[in-house]
N, C-alpha and C positions, 0 to 999 in steps of 0.2 A: 204354534199355528197362528197366523195373524188374524185379528178380529175381522168380522164381516164388514164389507164395504157396500154402501148404498150408492147406486149410480143410475143415471137415466139410460133408458134403452135406446133412445133415438140418437142418431148422429147425422150431421149434415155435411154436405160438400160445400167448400168455400165458394162464394160468389161475390161479385162487386156489391158494395153497399154504400149508400149516401148518408150524409149527416141527418137528413130529414127522416130517413126511414130506420135509423138505428138508435144511437144513444140520444136520449132526451132527458133533461133534468126532471121532467114531470112523469117519466115512465115509472110506474110502481113495480119495479123488478121483483120485489119480494112476493108479489101476488101471482107471478107467472111460474109455471112449472119449469123445470130444468130444460126440458125439450123445447118448450116455447121460447125460452131465452136464447138457446142455441140457434133456433130458427130465425129469430128477429135479428140476431147479430151476424148471421151468415157465417158461422164458425163451425168447427169440427172438434169433437171431444178428443179423438185419438190423434189426429194429425195437427190440429191447431190451424193457424193462418199460414198462408203462403208468404214467403219473404217479400214478394212484389206487392202483395196486399198490405203488408205491414208498412212498407215504405209509403204507399198511397195514403193509408189512414194516418200515419204520422204527420204527413203534410196537411191533411185535412183537419185533424183535431189538435195538432201541436204536441209538444212534449208533455210528459206526465210530471209537471212541476207546478208549484204554487206561485201565482203571480204576486208581485209586490207593488205597492203604491209608489208613485213618484215621490221621492223624499226631497225635502229642502236641503241644499248644500250647507256645509258647516258655517259659511259666512252669513247666509240668510238666517240660519238658526240663531246665530250669535246676535245679529242686528235686531232680531225680533224681541230680544230681552230688554231693549232700550225703549220700547213703545209703551210701557206701562205709565199711567198718569203720574203715579208717585215718583217714578224715576225721572220723568220729564220735569216735574216740579223741582226735584233736587238739582237737575242740570241747570235750571233757571236760577236757582239759588247760588250755584257755583259761578254763574255768569255775573250776577250782581255782586257777589263777593269779590270778584276780580276787580270791580270798580273801586271797592273799598281798599283793595290792596292787601287783604289778609291772606297771605299765601298758605298759612297753616290750615285755615278753614277750607280753602279750595282743595287742598290735598286730602283732608278728612272726608269731604263730601264725595270727591271723585273715587276715593278708595272704597267707600260704601257702595257706590253705584257699580263699580267694577266687580266687587265681591258678589253682589246679588246677581249680576249678569252671568258671572262664571257658574254660580250654583244652578241657575236656571238652565244654562246651556248643557251642563253635565247631566241634569235630570232628564231633559228632553232627549238627549243622545242615547242614554241608557234605556229609556222607555221604548225607543224605536227598534230595540233588539227582539221584540216579540215575534215579528215575522221570520227573523233568522232562526229563532229557536223552533218555530213551527216547521220550517223547512227541514230542520235537522231530524225530524221524526220520520222522515222517509226511509225506506229500507235501503240497505247498502247495495244489494243485488236482488234479482228475482229469477226464479226458475220457470221457464215457459216451454211450451211445445210449439214448434214452428216447422212446417214442412215434414211433420212426422218425427222430428228429432228434438230431444230436450236440449235447451240452451240456457246458459246463465247470462243475463243481460242487466245493464244498469236500469233502474226503475224508470228513469225519464224516457226510456225508449219503448215503454209499453203503450199499447193502443187498445181501444175497445175491441173485444172479440178475442184477445189473446187468452190462451188457456194457461193458468198459473197453478203451479204445484206448491202446496203449503206443508210445512213441517213444524214441529215444536221448536220454539225459540226464535222463529223468524217474525219479521214485521210484515203485515199485509201491505203490499205495494200500491194497491189501487182498490176501488170499490168492486167487489166480486159477487156474482150470483153463484152460490156453491152448487157443484154438480156431483161431487162424491165426498163423503165424510166417513172417517173412521175414528171414533172417540175424539172428535175435534172439539176442543174447548178454547174459546178466545177471550182474552182479557180486554174488555171494552170500557173499563172504569174511566179512563181518560176522556172518552168520547161521550159516554152516556151517564156516568155516575154509578153504574151498577157495581156493587161491591164484590161480587163473585164472578169467576169466569163463566161465560155463557156457553152452554152445550149446544152445538150447532146440528142442524139436520138439513135435508134438501126439500122438506115439505114446505109448500108455499103458505103464506098467511093471506087469508082472503080479504083482510081489512086494508084498503089502500092508505088509510091514515094511521096505521099502526106505528107506535113509537119505535125508535131505533132498537131499543133493547128487546122488543118483541119480534123483530125480523130475524128469526133463527136461520133462515136460508141465505143470509147475507153476511159478508165479512167486509169490514170497512178499512180504508186506507189509514195507516198510522196505528192500528190496534195490533196486539201481540198474540201469537199463537201460544197458548199455555201448555197444551198437550194434544196428542193425536196428530192426524194428518188429514189432508183434504185436497180437493181439486176444484177450481172455480174459473169462471169466465169473467173477464173484465167488462163491466157495464159502464164505468165512468172513470175518467182520468183527470188529473190536474185540478183545475178550479171547479169542475163539475162534480167532484166527489164531495162527500159529507165534510171531510176535512177542508176542502176547498171553500165550501160555503162559510165555514168558520173563518177562514183566512180572509174572505171578502168582507166579513163583518169587522175584522181587525183593521183592515185598511181604511175604514171610515174614520173621520175625525170626530170622535165622540167624547173626547176628554173635556170635561167641564171645568170652569173656573171654580176655585174653592171659595167657601164663604168668606174667609179672611181676605182673599184677593179682591173679592167684590166689595167688601166693606172698606178696605184700604183705598181702593180706587175712588169710591164715593167720598171718603174723607179727604183724599188728595185734591179732588175737584173743588170741594167746599173750601178747603184751606187756601187754595190758590186764588179763588175769587175774593174771599174775605180779606186776605192779607193785601191784595192789590188795592181794594177799595179803601181799607184803613190807612195804608201807607200814603196813598195819594191825598187822603183827607188831612193827615198830619202834616204833610209837606205843604199843602195849600194854606192850612191854618197858621203854620209858622211864618210863611211869607206875609200873610195878612197882618201879623203882629210885628213885622219888621225885622225878623231874624235873617241872618245872612243866608243867601241862596245856597252857598257851598255847604254850610253847616246843616241846613235842613235836608239837603239832598243826601248827605252822608248819613244823617239820622234816619231818614226814611229807608234808605238802602239797608242800613244795619238792622233796623227793625224788621225789615222783610226777611233778612237772613235768619234772625233770631226767631221769628214767628213760624218759619217752616221747620218742623221737627225732623231735621235731617238724621237724627239718631234713631228715628222710628224704624226704618228698615233694618238697622243694625240690631235694635232691640228684638224685632221680630225674628231675625236670623238666629241670634243668640238663644232666644227662648225656644225656637224650634229645634236647634241643634242640641241644646241641653236636654230637651224633652226626648229627642231621638236617642240620645245616649242612655237616658234612664230606661227607655222602652226596650233597648237591646238587653239590658240587665233583666228585664221581665220577659224575655224571649220573643220580642217583636222587633223586627228589622224594618226600618223606614227607608223606602227607596226614593220618595219624593217628600222633601221637608214640609211643604204646605199640608200634606196629609196628616201630620201630627195634630195640627189644630182642627182640621176638618172633622176628626173623630168627635170633637166636642160639640159639633153641630148635628151629628147623626140623629135622625128620628126613626129610621128603620134599619135593621140589620137583616139582610137576606143571606141565610147561611146554608151551606151544603150539609148534608146529613153524615155521610160516610167519612169517618176519620176526623171530623170536626166536632160534631155533637156526639158521635159514637167513637168507640175504641178502634174501629176498623179491624176487628178480630172477632170472628164468629165464636159463640159460646152456647153451650147447652143451657137453655133457659127453663125448660120443663121436661120432666120424664114422668109420664102419666100412664096409668092403666085405663081401660075403657070406663071404669067406674068413677073416673075423675079423682082418683086418690093418688097421692105421691108414690112414685115408684122407686124411691131410694133403696128400699129393701131388696129390690131386684139386683142391685149391684153387689150385695153381699149374701144373697140368699143361698141356701143349700140346693145344689142342682138336683132336679128330679131325674128319674131314669130316662124319661122321654126327652129331657132337655139337659144333657150332661154338662152344659156350660152355664155360668151365671150370665145375667144380662150384660154386665160391663165387659165380660170376656167376649161374648158374641159380638158386641159392637166393635171391639178392638180388632178381632180377626177379620171382620168384613170391611177392611180398609186397606189401602196401599200406602199408608203413612209409614215413613221411616223415622226411627229414633236414633239420634247420634249418641256417642258415649257421654256427652255432657248433658243429655236429656232433651236437647232441642228437637222438636218435631218438624218434619218437612213433608209437604204434600198438599193435596186439595184442601182449601180452607174449611170446608164442611167436615171432611173426614178428620182433619187435625183437631177440630173442636170436639168431635166425638171421642177421640183417643185421649185428649187432654182431660176430659171429664172422667173417663175410665181410670186414668192414672191417679186422679184425685180420689177415686174409690179404692185405690190400693192395688190396681192391676199393674203387673210388670210386663210390658208389651213384648220385650225380647224373650223373656222366659216362657211366656205363654205361646209364642209362635214356635219356640223350640219343642214344646210339648205337643202342639197341635199344628204340624206342618201342613201347608196348603197343597192339595193334590189336584185341584181343578177349580174352575170358575166359569160363571156365565157373566160376561162383561155387561156393564150398563150401556144402554142406548136409549135414545129418545122414544123409540117405539116401545121398548120393554119397560122403561122407567123404573128399573130396579137392578140390583147387582147381587149376585150370589157367589160366595166362596165356599169351597168344600175342603174339609180338613179330616184327618184321620189320626187315630191314636198310634202310639209307637208300635204296638203289637198288631195293628191293623184289624182290631176286633170289630169296629164299626166306624162309619163315616158320619160327620156332622156338617150340615149345610147351614150357613148363616146368611140371611137375606136382609137387605135394607133397600128402601125405595119409596115411591109415591104410595100413600095409603090406598088410593083407588086401585092400584095394581097388586099390592101385597095382601091386603085384607081378604079379597075374594078367594085367594088361594089358601086361606087358613080355615081349619075346622075347629080348632080349640084355641083358647087363650089362657094365659097365666094370670091368675087373680088371687091375691092373698095366700100365696104359697101352694096353690093347687090349680089343676087344669079344669076348665069349665068349657062348655060349648061356646063358640064364638057368636056374638051378636053383631053381625056385619053392619046392619043399618045403624045401630047405636054407635059403633066404633067410627064409622065414616062421618056421622053427624058430629061426633066429638072432634075428629080431625079437622073438619071444615070450620068448626068453632075456633080451634087453635089457629088455623090459617087466617081467619078473619081478624084475629087479634094481632096479626103482623108476624107470626112465627113461621119459619120454614119447617114444615112437618115431615118427618120420616117415620115409616112403620118398620119395626124390627121384628123379624120372625126367625124360626129355627126348625130344623127337621133332622132326623137321623135314621140310618138303616145299617144293616150288617152286610151290605154288598162290598165287593172288592173296590179298591181305590180307583181302578180304571173303568168301573161300571158307568153307564150313562148318568149324567147329572140331572137332566130335566125332571125326572120323577121326584127329586128332592124338593122341587119348587111347588109341589102339590101337597095338599093335606098337611100344611105346616102348623106350627104352634106360634101364635102371636104373643110376643113378649111385652111390648109396650109401644107407645107413641112418643117420639122425641121431638121437642120443639126447640129450634135454634134461632138465635138472634144476634145481630151485631149490637151489643148493649150500649146504652148511653154512658158517656164519661161520668165519673163520680162527681166532678165539680161542675158539670154542665148545667144541672138543674138549678143550683144556687146562682150560677152566673146569669141564667135566664131570668130568675127572680130579681136579681140586682138590676138588670136592664129594665124590667117592668117598673121597678120602684123609681128608676131614673127617667121614666117617661119614654123609653125606647121600645118600640115594638119589634119583636123577633119573629121572623117567618122562615120556614124551612122550604128550600127548593131542591128537589132531588130527582134523579132519573129512575129511582127505585119504584117498587110497586106501591100503589096507594095504601093498601092495608098495612104494609110495613112502615111506611111514612107516618100513618096515623098512630100506630102503636108507639113509635119512638116519640112523636110529638106529645102524646098523652102522658107518657112517663116523664117528660121534661117540663110539663106544665105549659106547653105552648097552646094546647087546646084542652078542653074538658074531655073526660072519658066518654061522655055522651054527646060530643060535638056534632052539630048538624052538617049538612052538605055544603053550606055556605063557607064553612071553615076549611074545607079540603077541596082543592080545584085540580083536576087532572089536565094533562097537556091537551087531550082531545077536546075537553070542554072549553079550555082557554082559547084554542084555535078557532072555535066556533063563535067567539065574541069579537066584535069590532073594537076599535081603540076606546071609544067612549064607554062601551059596555064593560070593558076590562077595568077602566078607571073606577067604575062603580064597585066592581067585585073586589079589587085589591084592598079596599078599606076593611073588609071583613075576613078575607082569606088569610089563613095562617100556615097552610101547608099546600105546596104545589108538588105533584107527583107526575112521573113519566113526562117530563118536559124536555124540549129541544133547546139548542143554543138560541134560536130566534125567540122562543118562548121566554127565556130568561131575560133577553134584551127587552122584550115587550113589558115584562113585569117591572123591571127597573124604570123604564121610560114612563110607564103608567103612574108609578109612585111619584116620580119627579114631576109629572104633569099636575099632580095634586099638591105640589109645593113641598114635598118631603125631601130630606137629604138621606141618601141611601148608601149604606155600606154593604158590599157584596163579597162573600167569601167563596172560595172555590179552589180546586186543585187540578182539574182536568183541562184538556184542550177545549172541551165544550163550554167551560166557564170563562175562557179568556175574553170573548167579546163583551160579556156582561161585566166582567171585572173592569174593563177599560171604560165602559159606559157609566158605571156607577160613580157617585161622588167620591167614593174611596173604595178601591179594589184591594181585597185582602187575600193573598195566596198562601198555600201551605208550603212550609219549608222542608218537611221530611218526606211526605208522600206526594207532594205536588209536582207537576210537570214544569219544565223550563218555560213553556209557552205561557202558562198561568202566572208564573213568577215575573216574567218580563212585562206582562200586561198590567201588573198590579202596582199599587202605591205602597203597600206594606206586606211583609211576609211574616207569618207566624212560625217561628223556629221550632215550636213544640206542637204545632198543628192543633192547639187547644183553644176551644171557644172562650174559655175563661180569660185567656190572654187579651181578647178583644175588650173585655170589660175594664181591665187594667189600662189599656190604651185609651179607652174613652175617658176615663178619669184623668189621665195625663193630658189629653186634649182639652178638656174643660179647664184644667189648671192653667195651661198655657194661655188660653184665650182670656181668662181672668187677669193674668199678669200683663197681657198686652193692653187690656182695658185700663189697668192701673196706670200704665205708662201714659196712655192717651189722656186719662183723667189728669195726671200730674202735669204733662207738658202743655195741655191746653189751658189749664189753670194758671200756670206760670207765665205763659205767653200772653194770656188775657190780662194778667196783672201788669206786665210791661207795657202792653198797648194802651191800656186804660190810663196808666200813669202818664205816658207821653201825650196822650190825647186830651186828658183832662187838665193838665197843668196850665196850658194857655187860657183855658176857660175860666180858671180861678185867678188869673193874673200872675201866675208864678213863672219864673224863668225855666228854661229847659232843664229838667231834673237829672237827665242822664246824658252822657256822651256816647258816641258810637262804640268806643272801646269797652265801656261798661256793659252795654247790651251784649256784645260778642262774648265778653267774659262770663256773664251769667249764663249765656247759652252753652258755654263749655262746661262749667263746673256743676250746673244743675241738670241740664238735659243729658250730660255725659255720664259720669260715674254713677250718681245715685239712680238715674233713670235706668241704666243698664242692669243694675243689681236688683231691680224689681222683678226681673225674669227669674230670679232664684227664690221667689216667695213661695212657701209651701201652700198646699191646697187648703181651701176653706173647709170648715167642718160642715158635713151634710152636702158635699158637692155632688154626690150621687143620689141624693134624695130630691133633687129638683128636676123639673122637666127640661128637655133640650131647648136651646135658644131657637126661636122661630127663624127659619132660613132667611126671611126678608128683613130681619131686625137690624137696625143700624147699630154701629159700634158706639154711637153716642146716646143710645137709649137708656132707659131706667135711670133717668135723672142725671146722666153724666154731663151733658152740655149745660144743664141748669147749675150743677155743682161748679163747673168751670167758670161760669159767669159770676156766680156768687162769690167764689173765692178770689177770682180775678179782681172784682170790684173791691173786696176787702183788702187785698194786698195793695191796690192802688190808693185806697183811702188811708191806710197806715203809712205808706211811703210819702204821700203828699202831706199828710198831717205832720210828720216829722219835718218835712221840708219847710212847711209854713211856720211851724214852731221855731225851728232853727233860725230862719230869716227874721222872725219877729223878735227873738231874744238876742240876736246879734251873733250867733255862733258862726264862725267863719268856715266851719267844716260841714256845712249843710248838705253839699252834694255828696260827700263821702258817707254821711249818715243816711241820706236817702238811698244811696246805692247799697249800703250794708243792710238796711231794713228789708229792702226788696229781695236781696240775695238770701239772707238768713230765713226770711219768712217762707221762701220756696223750699229750703231744707227742712223746716218744721213741717211743711205741708206733706213732703214725701214720707215722713215718718208716720203721719196721721192716716194716710190713705192706703196703708198696707192691707186694710180690709175695708169693705164697704159698710160693714155693720158691727164688727167686733172691735172693742177698744184695744188700743195698743198695749195697755197695762195687762190685759188678759192674754194677748198674743205673746207678750214678752219681748224685751229689747233684743235678746240674743237668738230668737227663733229664725232670724235672717241676718247672720253675722256679716255677710258681705255688704248689705245695705248700711248697717251701722258703721262699718269701716269706711264706706264711701262718703257718708255724711260727715264723719269726723275728718276725713281727708279734705273734703271740699271746704269745711269750716276753717281748717288750718290754712288752706291756700288763701281764703278770703282775708284772714288775719295777716297773712304775709304781705299782701299787696297794700295793707293799711299801715303796717309798721316797719317794713323793710324799705329803707330810704331809696335804693335804686329803683324799686318797683313803684314808689310814689310818683316818680317822674314819668315812668312808662304809662301808668294807669290813671294819672291825674288825680291821685288821692292824697289825703293828709292824715297823719296819725291822730287818732281820737283819744280823748282823755278816758280814764277809767269809768267816770260817770257817764260819759257819752256812749261808751261801748255797752255798759250795762243797760242803759236806756234803749239802745237799739235792739239788744237781745230780748228784753222784756216785751217791747212793742211787737217784735217778730213772733213771739210765742202766742200772741193772740190768735194767729191763724190756726195753730195746733189746737188750742182750746175750742175754737169755733167748730172745727171739723169733728172733734170728739163729741161736742154737744149735738151736732147734726146726726152722728151715728147713734147717740143715745135716744134721740127722738125717733129714728128709724126702728130701733129695737122695741121701743114702747108701742109704736104703731103696729108692728107685726104681732106683738104679744096680745094687743087688744083684738086684732083680727082673728088670731088663733082662738082666743077665748070666745069670741062671738060665733065662730064656726063650730066650736064644740057644743055650745048651747043650742045652736040650730040643729 
């Protein structure tokens, strides 16, 4: 016999309807009765719309599809990759290199530019797939009533007022006001974040601002029917649906530039201006000294090419690519390379609850009697005559869970959790059901809020009824309760108070009861739901992941604030947040903000609240966007995690969007920058560490290249001031640019992470890449290199050494190689790091030194590079003088360590 169906009594005759009088985005359909909804839409439950009316409404409202924003064509998308300041500087460098005639340098620069443009193009093209994935969530077909006949139609042909039939396994094709329901459960996790299927009813909700998860009389486009069946009338189609609102948010251009992109843009502008000024000054100074115009022009152009770190984009790309490769090994897939470094700048992580911080699997968390004592004994207790089943057996029988031969349980998540717990207590579900076959049941409904199954013994001596449901419905029907192995009178008020206390702690509470009689199996069931024996209260929870609490603590130590944003109930969100250490157990109202309270705040008020709020519950997609935007308005860099369609707009808006790879939707993944392949919050912490390491390595390269370029510029600029001839030829400058900025610079990207990298706060988002003494270091070391090179030049000229230019050239080159070894860490000595901790850098330095010796001692290269062989003594002198740079940088780091130690000592005393 089919379960009872709830349906409205009133039915209406179709009549013409206008857009103004029917569907409106602001109409709170969930607050209207089914009859009122049918009346407003001028529809009919039994007959549906007339075909002529369908045609008219289709012309008025349009097809039931999601609109897409106008996209840039592939050519415009590709050309946009060449508008970055650093790319323009590189193209200018290629132009001036063409004047010098160095074809190899031109090819190298253009190759770097094309590589970066290709990567950017591919990333943008892939990111634009989000809308396509969103559209793919639409149902393949829909069953509707039109002209009194059932039709199967494509979903795009649906219109407001259509009567739609729903069955298990189908996708809801549009936003519906439910008219009839029969055990209808809808999976709304992708839209609301609710971890369990939602049981639907036709009863209206009187709150116009109720969250989507609380609108039980509605079914929304893109959600899935988990079980049961129903009938609904379409109230919104296309972009007017809740899914359409999310699509509208996705079409907005909310992608922000990453911190690295902003910093490199600023560095590119600064370098372009500085190099132009310095090169013009050197050119003019040379002319004033009487140098040939052609020579000074070539020198100025060569210096301009050398001063622009054309290897910087390559270093950045290699660093990000290597980082992305490491992160895949740690279960994090990077979709946009700049996102790798962005993680190192994150100050806030806004994370979803279900499946990210939790296991996404319901579990029995508490089994308690009314006296607040553990009820484990109930699982193994000896059954009394009045209760012939143990508690664990009763729980198992009162479910529809199926157990496969391999032990896998399938069914409703809550019931599965109950049976899993019973199996852990030693219950064999298959054997139990064989001994106690089900002979009847009273199905669950939202009105009854409980479920009862009836079982009988093989000899039919008596029947046993097992009931589970909401405590407020089950407890009033109980007259006795099981406590410490005996039956005592039930204390209903105390039991309900205890159930409310469990619910307030975030548990989903069920009351389990039992009754038995000696009636025949076919006797009425209803009497068995009266005068029952209360067995216990069961509290269920989607528990936190084991490693999530440690990961949250690591984030706090790293100066990163973690906040939970969920569509779940506030009490549940508070309970999980407390267990994870996001909030204290006694946290106040300012720590937990509901969607309703958030919507009552204006943007300025929200910016004040986000500083303290750590948990957001019952939020909408717009709420998530506002939270992220409010944090960004405060100067924060935000990482947002999510798996549902409702998360996609916020994922796109965040500085870095992180989607789930296992349980996430295609829409969320396509809108994200990174995908967690294991859906584990702990993986984010690993990714943050990698992001910080990458940024540190990029800073190392910038420190190195600015210092070496400063040394070359200062050498050429100061030589005329001291009455010295031009110390370097254009080919010398280009050679140093190749062997120092090239191999050694690139291998800095392989440098391992500094000790304590996750014990320091995030970089301020507005912080320059030249901060923390980087530009001062570059100036100091550049002046030192210039002083050493000019000193050798002056000494060689004074003592009559004919190889003065080769010696000057060698000192400047080798001092740069010494410098790259010293700056592997900003504070730790190379001798503590170890020479072999970055073998690629060691190999690159050795190779560069070998090439330098080759152009000094190979005769054919002497002619090309205008060098001369040095004597053994001259070579040793050059190497010793160059090592001064290494010693100076090591002394600088020693002073930094001592200053930090004094600061720590002073802080401890304070």
